[in-house]
CHARMM-style PDB file with segment names, atoms N, HN, CA, C and O in Angstrom:
ATOM      1  N   MET     1      48.563 -80.752 332.685  1.00  0.00      PROA
ATOM      2  CA  MET     1      47.722 -81.925 332.773  1.00  0.00      PROA
ATOM      3  C   MET     1      46.435 -81.647 332.010  1.00  0.00      PROA
ATOM      4  O   MET     1      45.816 -80.600 332.198  1.00  0.00      PROA
ATOM      5  N   SER     2      46.029 -82.577 331.151  1.00  0.00      PROA
ATOM      6  HN  SER     2      46.533 -83.427 330.999  1.00  0.00      PROA
ATOM      7  CA  SER     2      44.778 -82.397 330.417  1.00  0.00      PROA
ATOM      8  C   SER     2      43.621 -82.963 331.243  1.00  0.00      PROA
ATOM      9  O   SER     2      43.771 -83.961 331.947  1.00  0.00      PROA
ATOM     10  N   LEU     3      42.487 -82.315 331.142  1.00  0.00      PROA
ATOM     11  HN  LEU     3      42.365 -81.504 330.569  1.00  0.00      PROA
ATOM     12  CA  LEU     3      41.286 -82.744 331.844  1.00  0.00      PROA
ATOM     13  C   LEU     3      40.184 -83.014 330.843  1.00  0.00      PROA
ATOM     14  O   LEU     3      40.086 -82.339 329.818  1.00  0.00      PROA
ATOM     15  N   ILE     4      39.358 -83.996 331.137  1.00  0.00      PROA
ATOM     16  HN  ILE     4      39.438 -84.545 331.969  1.00  0.00      PROA
ATOM     17  CA  ILE     4      38.173 -84.216 330.330  1.00  0.00      PROA
ATOM     18  C   ILE     4      37.114 -83.281 330.882  1.00  0.00      PROA
ATOM     19  O   ILE     4      36.884 -83.222 332.090  1.00  0.00      PROA
ATOM     20  N   SER     5      36.471 -82.552 329.978  1.00  0.00      PROA
ATOM     21  HN  SER     5      36.658 -82.600 328.997  1.00  0.00      PROA
ATOM     22  CA  SER     5      35.462 -81.592 330.423  1.00  0.00      PROA
ATOM     23  C   SER     5      34.264 -81.629 329.483  1.00  0.00      PROA
ATOM     24  O   SER     5      34.323 -82.183 328.385  1.00  0.00      PROA
ATOM     25  N   ALA     6      33.189 -81.031 329.942  1.00  0.00      PROA
ATOM     26  HN  ALA     6      33.141 -80.582 330.834  1.00  0.00      PROA
ATOM     27  CA  ALA     6      31.961 -80.935 329.151  1.00  0.00      PROA
ATOM     28  C   ALA     6      31.330 -79.586 329.453  1.00  0.00      PROA
ATOM     29  O   ALA     6      31.698 -78.925 330.424  1.00  0.00      PROA
ATOM     30  N   THR     7      30.387 -79.181 328.628  1.00  0.00      PROA
ATOM     31  HN  THR     7      30.087 -79.718 327.840  1.00  0.00      PROA
ATOM     32  CA  THR     7      29.655 -77.942 328.844  1.00  0.00      PROA
ATOM     33  C   THR     7      28.185 -78.289 328.984  1.00  0.00      PROA
ATOM     34  O   THR     7      27.639 -79.041 328.177  1.00  0.00      PROA
ATOM     35  N   ILE     8      27.534 -77.734 330.022  1.00  0.00      PROA
ATOM     36  HN  ILE     8      27.978 -77.124 330.678  1.00  0.00      PROA
ATOM     37  CA  ILE     8      26.110 -77.979 330.223  1.00  0.00      PROA
ATOM     38  C   ILE     8      25.393 -76.653 330.468  1.00  0.00      PROA
ATOM     39  O   ILE     8      26.011 -75.654 330.835  1.00  0.00      PROA
ATOM     40  N   ASP     9      24.093 -76.666 330.259  1.00  0.00      PROA
ATOM     41  HN  ASP     9      23.591 -77.478 329.961  1.00  0.00      PROA
ATOM     42  CA  ASP     9      23.254 -75.501 330.503  1.00  0.00      PROA
ATOM     43  C   ASP     9      22.268 -75.858 331.604  1.00  0.00      PROA
ATOM     44  O   ASP     9      21.526 -76.833 331.485  1.00  0.00      PROA
ATOM     45  N   ILE    10      22.259 -75.081 332.664  1.00  0.00      PROA
ATOM     46  HN  ILE    10      22.862 -74.290 332.761  1.00  0.00      PROA
ATOM     47  CA  ILE    10      21.334 -75.281 333.770  1.00  0.00      PROA
ATOM     48  C   ILE    10      20.565 -73.987 333.965  1.00  0.00      PROA
ATOM     49  O   ILE    10      21.129 -72.983 334.399  1.00  0.00      PROA
ATOM     50  N   GLY    11      19.308 -74.009 333.652  1.00  0.00      PROA
ATOM     51  HN  GLY    11      18.850 -74.825 333.299  1.00  0.00      PROA
ATOM     52  CA  GLY    11      18.468 -72.830 333.835  1.00  0.00      PROA
ATOM     53  C   GLY    11      18.972 -71.596 333.115  1.00  0.00      PROA
ATOM     54  O   GLY    11      18.872 -70.488 333.643  1.00  0.00      PROA
ATOM     55  N   GLY    12      19.514 -71.769 331.908  1.00  0.00      PROA
ATOM     56  HN  GLY    12      19.595 -72.669 331.479  1.00  0.00      PROA
ATOM     57  CA  GLY    12      20.005 -70.646 331.125  1.00  0.00      PROA
ATOM     58  C   GLY    12      21.419 -70.215 331.455  1.00  0.00      PROA
ATOM     59  O   GLY    12      21.932 -69.279 330.840  1.00  0.00      PROA
ATOM     60  N   LYS    13      22.065 -70.872 332.411  1.00  0.00      PROA
ATOM     61  HN  LYS    13      21.648 -71.632 332.910  1.00  0.00      PROA
ATOM     62  CA  LYS    13      23.457 -70.559 332.753  1.00  0.00      PROA
ATOM     63  C   LYS    13      24.343 -71.704 332.269  1.00  0.00      PROA
ATOM     64  O   LYS    13      24.057 -72.872 332.532  1.00  0.00      PROA
ATOM     65  N   THR    14      25.416 -71.363 331.563  1.00  0.00      PROA
ATOM     66  HN  THR    14      25.648 -70.414 331.350  1.00  0.00      PROA
ATOM     67  CA  THR    14      26.327 -72.359 331.018  1.00  0.00      PROA
ATOM     68  C   THR    14      27.475 -72.607 331.985  1.00  0.00      PROA
ATOM     69  O   THR    14      28.097 -71.672 332.489  1.00  0.00      PROA
ATOM     70  N   TYR    15      27.743 -73.877 332.234  1.00  0.00      PROA
ATOM     71  HN  TYR    15      27.238 -74.637 331.826  1.00  0.00      PROA
ATOM     72  CA  TYR    15      28.836 -74.279 333.116  1.00  0.00      PROA
ATOM     73  C   TYR    15      29.816 -75.164 332.354  1.00  0.00      PROA
ATOM     74  O   TYR    15      29.418 -75.961 331.504  1.00  0.00      PROA
ATOM     75  N   ASN    16      31.101 -75.018 332.668  1.00  0.00      PROA
ATOM     76  HN  ASN    16      31.425 -74.371 333.358  1.00  0.00      PROA
ATOM     77  CA  ASN    16      32.127 -75.926 332.200  1.00  0.00      PROA
ATOM     78  C   ASN    16      32.273 -76.983 333.294  1.00  0.00      PROA
ATOM     79  O   ASN    16      32.583 -76.654 334.439  1.00  0.00      PROA
ATOM     80  N   VAL    17      32.053 -78.242 332.946  1.00  0.00      PROA
ATOM     81  HN  VAL    17      31.801 -78.509 332.016  1.00  0.00      PROA
ATOM     82  CA  VAL    17      32.102 -79.333 333.917  1.00  0.00      PROA
ATOM     83  C   VAL    17      33.447 -80.029 333.811  1.00  0.00      PROA
ATOM     84  O   VAL    17      33.781 -80.581 332.762  1.00  0.00      PROA
ATOM     85  N   LEU    18      34.220 -80.009 334.888  1.00  0.00      PROA
ATOM     86  HN  LEU    18      33.948 -79.561 335.740  1.00  0.00      PROA
ATOM     87  CA  LEU    18      35.517 -80.678 334.910  1.00  0.00      PROA
ATOM     88  C   LEU    18      35.340 -82.083 335.467  1.00  0.00      PROA
ATOM     89  O   LEU    18      35.045 -82.264 336.649  1.00  0.00      PROA
ATOM     90  N   LEU    19      35.523 -83.077 334.600  1.00  0.00      PROA
ATOM     91  HN  LEU    19      35.763 -82.930 333.640  1.00  0.00      PROA
ATOM     92  CA  LEU    19      35.333 -84.468 334.994  1.00  0.00      PROA
ATOM     93  C   LEU    19      36.594 -85.064 335.602  1.00  0.00      PROA
ATOM     94  O   LEU    19      36.505 -85.948 336.454  1.00  0.00      PROA
ATOM     95  N   GLY    20      37.752 -84.604 335.187  1.00  0.00      PROA
ATOM     96  HN  GLY    20      37.825 -83.885 334.495  1.00  0.00      PROA
ATOM     97  CA  GLY    20      39.014 -85.087 335.739  1.00  0.00      PROA
ATOM     98  C   GLY    20      39.982 -85.507 334.654  1.00  0.00      PROA
ATOM     99  O   GLY    20      39.627 -85.538 333.475  1.00  0.00      PROA
ATOM    100  N   PRO    21      41.205 -85.830 335.049  1.00  0.00      PROA
ATOM    101  CA  PRO    21      42.194 -86.291 334.068  1.00  0.00      PROA
ATOM    102  C   PRO    21      41.841 -87.692 333.570  1.00  0.00      PROA
ATOM    103  O   PRO    21      41.283 -88.492 334.321  1.00  0.00      PROA
ATOM    104  N   PRO    22      42.162 -87.994 332.312  1.00  0.00      PROA
ATOM    105  CA  PRO    22      41.834 -89.306 331.742  1.00  0.00      PROA
ATOM    106  C   PRO    22      42.337 -90.478 332.580  1.00  0.00      PROA
ATOM    107  O   PRO    22      41.637 -91.484 332.700  1.00  0.00      PROA
ATOM    108  N   VAL    23      43.514 -90.376 333.152  1.00  0.00      PROA
ATOM    109  HN  VAL    23      44.082 -89.559 333.054  1.00  0.00      PROA
ATOM    110  CA  VAL    23      44.079 -91.474 333.938  1.00  0.00      PROA
ATOM    111  C   VAL    23      43.195 -91.772 335.152  1.00  0.00      PROA
ATOM    112  O   VAL    23      42.940 -92.938 335.455  1.00  0.00      PROA
ATOM    113  N   ARG    24      42.729 -90.739 335.844  1.00  0.00      PROA
ATOM    114  HN  ARG    24      42.936 -89.792 335.598  1.00  0.00      PROA
ATOM    115  CA  ARG    24      41.876 -90.931 337.019  1.00  0.00      PROA
ATOM    116  C   ARG    24      40.542 -91.558 336.620  1.00  0.00      PROA
ATOM    117  O   ARG    24      40.058 -92.472 337.287  1.00  0.00      PROA
ATOM    118  N   LEU    25      39.951 -91.067 335.535  1.00  0.00      PROA
ATOM    119  HN  LEU    25      40.344 -90.324 334.993  1.00  0.00      PROA
ATOM    120  CA  LEU    25      38.669 -91.612 335.097  1.00  0.00      PROA
ATOM    121  C   LEU    25      38.810 -93.064 334.664  1.00  0.00      PROA
ATOM    122  O   LEU    25      37.950 -93.890 334.971  1.00  0.00      PROA
ATOM    123  N   ASP    26      39.892 -93.382 333.952  1.00  0.00      PROA
ATOM    124  HN  ASP    26      40.591 -92.711 333.703  1.00  0.00      PROA
ATOM    125  CA  ASP    26      40.144 -94.745 333.513  1.00  0.00      PROA
ATOM    126  C   ASP    26      40.295 -95.675 334.718  1.00  0.00      PROA
ATOM    127  O   ASP    26      39.756 -96.782 334.720  1.00  0.00      PROA
ATOM    128  N   PHE    27      41.021 -95.231 335.733  1.00  0.00      PROA
ATOM    129  HN  PHE    27      41.459 -94.332 335.731  1.00  0.00      PROA
ATOM    130  CA  PHE    27      41.241 -96.022 336.944  1.00  0.00      PROA
ATOM    131  C   PHE    27      39.915 -96.340 337.639  1.00  0.00      PROA
ATOM    132  O   PHE    27      39.778 -97.380 338.283  1.00  0.00      PROA
ATOM    133  N   ARG    28      38.948 -95.443 337.504  1.00  0.00      PROA
ATOM    134  HN  ARG    28      39.059 -94.598 336.981  1.00  0.00      PROA
ATOM    135  CA  ARG    28      37.647 -95.622 338.145  1.00  0.00      PROA
ATOM    136  C   ARG    28      36.627 -96.311 337.239  1.00  0.00      PROA
ATOM    137  O   ARG    28      35.450 -96.410 337.587  1.00  0.00      PROA
ATOM    138  N   GLY    29      37.078 -96.786 336.080  1.00  0.00      PROA
ATOM    139  HN  GLY    29      38.034 -96.707 335.797  1.00  0.00      PROA
ATOM    140  CA  GLY    29      36.192 -97.530 335.184  1.00  0.00      PROA
ATOM    141  C   GLY    29      35.382 -96.669 334.239  1.00  0.00      PROA
ATOM    142  O   GLY    29      34.419 -97.143 333.637  1.00  0.00      PROA
ATOM    143  N   LEU    30      35.763 -95.402 334.102  1.00  0.00      PROA
ATOM    144  HN  LEU    30      36.546 -95.017 334.592  1.00  0.00      PROA
ATOM    145  CA  LEU    30      35.089 -94.502 333.172  1.00  0.00      PROA
ATOM    146  C   LEU    30      35.972 -94.310 331.955  1.00  0.00      PROA
ATOM    147  O   LEU    30      37.189 -94.176 332.078  1.00  0.00      PROA
ATOM    148  N   GLU    31      35.359 -94.298 330.776  1.00  0.00      PROA
ATOM    149  HN  GLU    31      34.370 -94.407 330.677  1.00  0.00      PROA
ATOM    150  CA  GLU    31      36.114 -94.160 329.542  1.00  0.00      PROA
ATOM    151  C   GLU    31      35.662 -92.923 328.790  1.00  0.00      PROA
ATOM    152  O   GLU    31      34.560 -92.426 329.023  1.00  0.00      PROA
ATOM    153  N   ALA    32      36.498 -92.419 327.891  1.00  0.00      PROA
ATOM    154  HN  ALA    32      37.393 -92.823 327.701  1.00  0.00      PROA
ATOM    155  CA  ALA    32      36.167 -91.231 327.106  1.00  0.00      PROA
ATOM    156  C   ALA    32      34.850 -91.423 326.350  1.00  0.00      PROA
ATOM    157  O   ALA    32      34.091 -90.470 326.176  1.00  0.00      PROA
ATOM    158  N   GLU    33      34.576 -92.660 325.898  1.00  0.00      PROA
ATOM    159  HN  GLU    33      35.192 -93.435 326.040  1.00  0.00      PROA
ATOM    160  CA  GLU    33      33.334 -92.947 325.174  1.00  0.00      PROA
ATOM    161  C   GLU    33      32.098 -92.686 326.032  1.00  0.00      PROA
ATOM    162  O   GLU    33      31.026 -92.393 325.503  1.00  0.00      PROA
ATOM    163  N   ASP    34      32.242 -92.790 327.351  1.00  0.00      PROA
ATOM    164  HN  ASP    34      33.113 -93.028 327.781  1.00  0.00      PROA
ATOM    165  CA  ASP    34      31.119 -92.552 328.258  1.00  0.00      PROA
ATOM    166  C   ASP    34      30.666 -91.096 328.236  1.00  0.00      PROA
ATOM    167  O   ASP    34      29.552 -90.788 328.659  1.00  0.00      PROA
ATOM    168  N   PHE    35      31.513 -90.208 327.751  1.00  0.00      PROA
ATOM    169  HN  PHE    35      32.418 -90.458 327.407  1.00  0.00      PROA
ATOM    170  CA  PHE    35      31.240 -88.773 327.798  1.00  0.00      PROA
ATOM    171  C   PHE    35      31.092 -88.142 326.414  1.00  0.00      PROA
ATOM    172  O   PHE    35      31.142 -86.918 326.290  1.00  0.00      PROA
ATOM    173  N   GLN    36      30.910 -88.955 325.373  1.00  0.00      PROA
ATOM    174  HN  GLN    36      30.869 -89.949 325.473  1.00  0.00      PROA
ATOM    175  CA  GLN    36      30.758 -88.429 324.018  1.00  0.00      PROA
ATOM    176  C   GLN    36      29.397 -87.779 323.839  1.00  0.00      PROA
ATOM    177  O   GLN    36      28.447 -88.077 324.563  1.00  0.00      PROA
ATOM    178  N   ALA    37      29.321 -86.886 322.858  1.00  0.00      PROA
ATOM    179  HN  ALA    37      30.092 -86.644 322.270  1.00  0.00      PROA
ATOM    180  CA  ALA    37      28.063 -86.213 322.537  1.00  0.00      PROA
ATOM    181  C   ALA    37      26.977 -87.243 322.263  1.00  0.00      PROA
ATOM    182  O   ALA    37      27.214 -88.243 321.585  1.00  0.00      PROA
ATOM    183  N   GLY    38      25.793 -86.994 322.791  1.00  0.00      PROA
ATOM    184  HN  GLY    38      25.600 -86.182 323.342  1.00  0.00      PROA
ATOM    185  CA  GLY    38      24.666 -87.897 322.608  1.00  0.00      PROA
ATOM    186  C   GLY    38      24.498 -88.889 323.738  1.00  0.00      PROA
ATOM    187  O   GLY    38      23.443 -89.514 323.847  1.00  0.00      PROA
ATOM    188  N   LYS    39      25.504 -89.053 324.583  1.00  0.00      PROA
ATOM    189  HN  LYS    39      26.361 -88.545 324.494  1.00  0.00      PROA
ATOM    190  CA  LYS    39      25.420 -89.958 325.729  1.00  0.00      PROA
ATOM    191  C   LYS    39      24.808 -89.204 326.907  1.00  0.00      PROA
ATOM    192  O   LYS    39      24.979 -87.992 327.037  1.00  0.00      PROA
ATOM    193  N   THR    40      24.101 -89.929 327.755  1.00  0.00      PROA
ATOM    194  HN  THR    40      23.963 -90.914 327.650  1.00  0.00      PROA
ATOM    195  CA  THR    40      23.539 -89.337 328.961  1.00  0.00      PROA
ATOM    196  C   THR    40      24.400 -89.738 330.145  1.00  0.00      PROA
ATOM    197  O   THR    40      24.668 -90.919 330.363  1.00  0.00      PROA
ATOM    198  N   VAL    41      24.829 -88.743 330.903  1.00  0.00      PROA
ATOM    199  HN  VAL    41      24.612 -87.783 330.726  1.00  0.00      PROA
ATOM    200  CA  VAL    41      25.653 -88.971 332.080  1.00  0.00      PROA
ATOM    201  C   VAL    41      25.008 -88.238 333.249  1.00  0.00      PROA
ATOM    202  O   VAL    41      24.607 -87.082 333.117  1.00  0.00      PROA
ATOM    203  N   THR    42      24.909 -88.903 334.381  1.00  0.00      PROA
ATOM    204  HN  THR    42      25.235 -89.842 334.489  1.00  0.00      PROA
ATOM    205  CA  THR    42      24.392 -88.277 335.584  1.00  0.00      PROA
ATOM    206  C   THR    42      25.560 -88.066 336.536  1.00  0.00      PROA
ATOM    207  O   THR    42      26.372 -88.969 336.742  1.00  0.00      PROA
ATOM    208  N   PHE    43      25.644 -86.870 337.116  1.00  0.00      PROA
ATOM    209  HN  PHE    43      24.984 -86.137 336.949  1.00  0.00      PROA
ATOM    210  CA  PHE    43      26.736 -86.594 338.040  1.00  0.00      PROA
ATOM    211  C   PHE    43      26.274 -85.643 339.132  1.00  0.00      PROA
ATOM    212  O   PHE    43      25.266 -84.950 338.996  1.00  0.00      PROA
ATOM    213  N   THR    44      27.037 -85.628 340.218  1.00  0.00      PROA
ATOM    214  HN  THR    44      27.856 -86.191 340.328  1.00  0.00      PROA
ATOM    215  CA  THR    44      26.869 -84.598 341.242  1.00  0.00      PROA
ATOM    216  C   THR    44      28.154 -83.797 341.248  1.00  0.00      PROA
ATOM    217  O   THR    44      29.228 -84.332 340.973  1.00  0.00      PROA
ATOM    218  N   GLY    45      28.049 -82.536 341.557  1.00  0.00      PROA
ATOM    219  HN  GLY    45      27.177 -82.101 341.780  1.00  0.00      PROA
ATOM    220  CA  GLY    45      29.224 -81.681 341.565  1.00  0.00      PROA
ATOM    221  C   GLY    45      28.991 -80.422 342.379  1.00  0.00      PROA
ATOM    222  O   GLY    45      27.890 -80.168 342.867  1.00  0.00      PROA
ATOM    223  N   VAL    46      30.040 -79.651 342.511  1.00  0.00      PROA
ATOM    224  HN  VAL    46      30.934 -79.858 342.114  1.00  0.00      PROA
ATOM    225  CA  VAL    46      29.974 -78.384 343.237  1.00  0.00      PROA
ATOM    226  C   VAL    46      30.580 -77.295 342.365  1.00  0.00      PROA
ATOM    227  O   VAL    46      31.433 -77.559 341.517  1.00  0.00      PROA
ATOM    228  N   VAL    47      30.127 -76.074 342.587  1.00  0.00      PROA
ATOM    229  HN  VAL    47      29.434 -75.860 343.275  1.00  0.00      PROA
ATOM    230  CA  VAL    47      30.676 -74.928 341.866  1.00  0.00      PROA
ATOM    231  C   VAL    47      32.078 -74.656 342.397  1.00  0.00      PROA
ATOM    232  O   VAL    47      32.298 -74.650 343.608  1.00  0.00      PROA
ATOM    233  N   SER    48      33.012 -74.434 341.501  1.00  0.00      PROA
ATOM    234  HN  SER    48      32.834 -74.439 340.517  1.00  0.00      PROA
ATOM    235  CA  SER    48      34.394 -74.143 341.862  1.00  0.00      PROA
ATOM    236  C   SER    48      34.484 -72.829 342.640  1.00  0.00      PROA
ATOM    237  O   SER    48      33.782 -71.867 342.330  1.00  0.00      PROA
ATOM    238  N   LYS    49      35.343 -72.799 343.639  1.00  0.00      PROA
ATOM    239  HN  LYS    49      35.913 -73.581 343.891  1.00  0.00      PROA
ATOM    240  CA  LYS    49      35.571 -71.571 344.411  1.00  0.00      PROA
ATOM    241  C   LYS    49      36.362 -70.549 343.599  1.00  0.00      PROA
ATOM    242  O   LYS    49      36.220 -69.345 343.810  1.00  0.00      PROA
ATOM    243  N   GLN    50      37.200 -71.025 342.666  1.00  0.00      PROA
ATOM    244  HN  GLN    50      37.316 -72.004 342.495  1.00  0.00      PROA
ATOM    245  CA  GLN    50      38.018 -70.133 341.855  1.00  0.00      PROA
ATOM    246  C   GLN    50      37.272 -69.581 340.648  1.00  0.00      PROA
ATOM    247  O   GLN    50      37.548 -68.463 340.215  1.00  0.00      PROA
ATOM    248  N   ASN    51      36.323 -70.354 340.091  1.00  0.00      PROA
ATOM    249  HN  ASN    51      36.099 -71.263 340.443  1.00  0.00      PROA
ATOM    250  CA  ASN    51      35.627 -69.946 338.877  1.00  0.00      PROA
ATOM    251  C   ASN    51      34.139 -70.305 339.010  1.00  0.00      PROA
ATOM    252  O   ASN    51      33.794 -71.486 338.968  1.00  0.00      PROA
ATOM    253  N   PRO    52      33.265 -69.329 339.166  1.00  0.00      PROA
ATOM    254  CA  PRO    52      31.838 -69.620 339.369  1.00  0.00      PROA
ATOM    255  C   PRO    52      31.136 -70.215 338.140  1.00  0.00      PROA
ATOM    256  O   PRO    52      29.976 -70.617 338.235  1.00  0.00      PROA
ATOM    257  N   ASN    53      31.810 -70.278 337.004  1.00  0.00      PROA
ATOM    258  HN  ASN    53      32.752 -69.951 336.927  1.00  0.00      PROA
ATOM    259  CA  ASN    53      31.240 -70.888 335.796  1.00  0.00      PROA
ATOM    260  C   ASN    53      31.709 -72.327 335.613  1.00  0.00      PROA
ATOM    261  O   ASN    53      31.495 -72.922 334.558  1.00  0.00      PROA
ATOM    262  N   GLU    54      32.349 -72.886 336.643  1.00  0.00      PROA
ATOM    263  HN  GLU    54      32.522 -72.402 337.500  1.00  0.00      PROA
ATOM    264  CA  GLU    54      32.951 -74.204 336.547  1.00  0.00      PROA
ATOM    265  C   GLU    54      32.365 -75.120 337.621  1.00  0.00      PROA
ATOM    266  O   GLU    54      32.244 -74.730 338.783  1.00  0.00      PROA
ATOM    267  N   LEU    55      32.004 -76.335 337.222  1.00  0.00      PROA
ATOM    268  HN  LEU    55      32.102 -76.651 336.278  1.00  0.00      PROA
ATOM    269  CA  LEU    55      31.533 -77.343 338.167  1.00  0.00      PROA
ATOM    270  C   LEU    55      32.597 -78.417 338.307  1.00  0.00      PROA
ATOM    271  O   LEU    55      33.170 -78.868 337.315  1.00  0.00      PROA
ATOM    272  N   ARG    56      32.855 -78.818 339.527  1.00  0.00      PROA
ATOM    273  HN  ARG    56      32.390 -78.452 340.332  1.00  0.00      PROA
ATOM    274  CA  ARG    56      33.797 -79.902 339.793  1.00  0.00      PROA
ATOM    275  C   ARG    56      32.997 -81.143 340.155  1.00  0.00      PROA
ATOM    276  O   ARG    56      32.255 -81.149 341.138  1.00  0.00      PROA
ATOM    277  N   VAL    57      33.149 -82.183 339.365  1.00  0.00      PROA
ATOM    278  HN  VAL    57      33.751 -82.179 338.567  1.00  0.00      PROA
ATOM    279  CA  VAL    57      32.370 -83.406 339.540  1.00  0.00      PROA
ATOM    280  C   VAL    57      32.858 -84.174 340.762  1.00  0.00      PROA
ATOM    281  O   VAL    57      34.061 -84.330 340.972  1.00  0.00      PROA
ATOM    282  N   GLN    58      31.904 -84.652 341.569  1.00  0.00      PROA
ATOM    283  HN  GLN    58      30.927 -84.524 341.398  1.00  0.00      PROA
ATOM    284  CA  GLN    58      32.230 -85.466 342.730  1.00  0.00      PROA
ATOM    285  C   GLN    58      31.898 -86.933 342.490  1.00  0.00      PROA
ATOM    286  O   GLN    58      32.694 -87.815 342.810  1.00  0.00      PROA
ATOM    287  N   THR    59      30.703 -87.197 341.918  1.00  0.00      PROA
ATOM    288  HN  THR    59      30.056 -86.480 341.658  1.00  0.00      PROA
ATOM    289  CA  THR    59      30.336 -88.572 341.583  1.00  0.00      PROA
ATOM    290  C   THR    59      29.737 -88.617 340.183  1.00  0.00      PROA
ATOM    291  O   THR    59      29.128 -87.655 339.715  1.00  0.00      PROA
ATOM    292  N   VAL    60      29.925 -89.762 339.525  1.00  0.00      PROA
ATOM    293  HN  VAL    60      30.420 -90.544 339.905  1.00  0.00      PROA
ATOM    294  CA  VAL    60      29.342 -90.011 338.204  1.00  0.00      PROA
ATOM    295  C   VAL    60      28.558 -91.311 338.318  1.00  0.00      PROA
ATOM    296  O   VAL    60      29.050 -92.290 338.878  1.00  0.00      PROA
ATOM    297  N   THR    61      27.336 -91.321 337.786  1.00  0.00      PROA
ATOM    298  HN  THR    61      26.936 -90.526 337.331  1.00  0.00      PROA
ATOM    299  CA  THR    61      26.541 -92.540 337.779  1.00  0.00      PROA
ATOM    300  C   THR    61      26.601 -93.142 336.382  1.00  0.00      PROA
ATOM    301  O   THR    61      26.215 -92.513 335.397  1.00  0.00      PROA
ATOM    302  N   LYS    62      27.092 -94.371 336.320  1.00  0.00      PROA
ATOM    303  HN  LYS    62      27.406 -94.882 337.120  1.00  0.00      PROA
ATOM    304  CA  LYS    62      27.209 -95.117 335.061  1.00  0.00      PROA
ATOM    305  C   LYS    62      26.393 -96.385 335.231  1.00  0.00      PROA
ATOM    306  O   LYS    62      26.762 -97.280 335.992  1.00  0.00      PROA
ATOM    307  N   GLY    63      25.271 -96.454 334.510  1.00  0.00      PROA
ATOM    308  HN  GLY    63      24.971 -95.728 333.892  1.00  0.00      PROA
ATOM    309  CA  GLY    63      24.347 -97.582 334.712  1.00  0.00      PROA
ATOM    310  C   GLY    63      23.784 -97.504 336.120  1.00  0.00      PROA
ATOM    311  O   GLY    63      23.170 -96.503 336.488  1.00  0.00      PROA
ATOM    312  N   LYS    64      23.985 -98.544 336.905  1.00  0.00      PROA
ATOM    313  HN  LYS    64      24.483 -99.358 336.606  1.00  0.00      PROA
ATOM    314  CA  LYS    64      23.519 -98.559 338.295  1.00  0.00      PROA
ATOM    315  C   LYS    64      24.649 -98.294 339.281  1.00  0.00      PROA
ATOM    316  O   LYS    64      24.443 -98.352 340.493  1.00  0.00      PROA
ATOM    317  N   ASN    65      25.847 -98.004 338.764  1.00  0.00      PROA
ATOM    318  HN  ASN    65      26.014 -97.957 337.779  1.00  0.00      PROA
ATOM    319  CA  ASN    65      27.006 -97.784 339.625  1.00  0.00      PROA
ATOM    320  C   ASN    65      27.279 -96.309 339.832  1.00  0.00      PROA
ATOM    321  O   ASN    65      27.371 -95.551 338.866  1.00  0.00      PROA
ATOM    322  N   GLU    66      27.410 -95.895 341.083  1.00  0.00      PROA
ATOM    323  HN  GLU    66      27.335 -96.510 341.868  1.00  0.00      PROA
ATOM    324  CA  GLU    66      27.820 -94.525 341.387  1.00  0.00      PROA
ATOM    325  C   GLU    66      29.311 -94.564 341.677  1.00  0.00      PROA
ATOM    326  O   GLU    66      29.770 -95.292 342.557  1.00  0.00      PROA
ATOM    327  N   ILE    67      30.066 -93.763 340.916  1.00  0.00      PROA
ATOM    328  HN  ILE    67      29.693 -93.172 340.201  1.00  0.00      PROA
ATOM    329  CA  ILE    67      31.529 -93.796 340.980  1.00  0.00      PROA
ATOM    330  C   ILE    67      32.038 -92.478 341.544  1.00  0.00      PROA
ATOM    331  O   ILE    67      31.658 -91.405 341.075  1.00  0.00      PROA
ATOM    332  N   ASP    68      32.904 -92.564 342.559  1.00  0.00      PROA
ATOM    333  HN  ASP    68      33.213 -93.436 342.940  1.00  0.00      PROA
ATOM    334  CA  ASP    68      33.522 -91.378 343.141  1.00  0.00      PROA
ATOM    335  C   ASP    68      34.588 -90.878 342.173  1.00  0.00      PROA
ATOM    336  O   ASP    68      35.542 -91.598 341.875  1.00  0.00      PROA
ATOM    337  N   ALA    69      34.435 -89.654 341.681  1.00  0.00      PROA
ATOM    338  HN  ALA    69      33.660 -89.069 341.923  1.00  0.00      PROA
ATOM    339  CA  ALA    69      35.350 -89.103 340.682  1.00  0.00      PROA
ATOM    340  C   ALA    69      36.448 -88.251 341.295  1.00  0.00      PROA
ATOM    341  O   ALA    69      37.313 -87.755 340.573  1.00  0.00      PROA
ATOM    342  N   ARG    70      36.434 -88.073 342.601  1.00  0.00      PROA
ATOM    343  HN  ARG    70      35.731 -88.476 343.187  1.00  0.00      PROA
ATOM    344  CA  ARG    70      37.451 -87.207 343.216  1.00  0.00      PROA
ATOM    345  C   ARG    70      38.752 -87.903 343.374  1.00  0.00      PROA
ATOM    346  OT1 ARG    70      39.710 -87.314 343.875  1.00  0.00      PROA
TER     347      ARG     70
END
């Protein structure tokens, strides 16, 4: 299964952010264009238990809408 992901830097530490499979994001009204370079995306997430360099997204804020990504 392919996942949409991004890389972010928080306080000098780089994290791989797992946003989810395209089908799940599409179902929730999120599109690949929402996550292109140069776009601003706000999300909440937790550090993965299996990989401390990975964040698992829980919610994504698009405009004024907060979307559950789980």
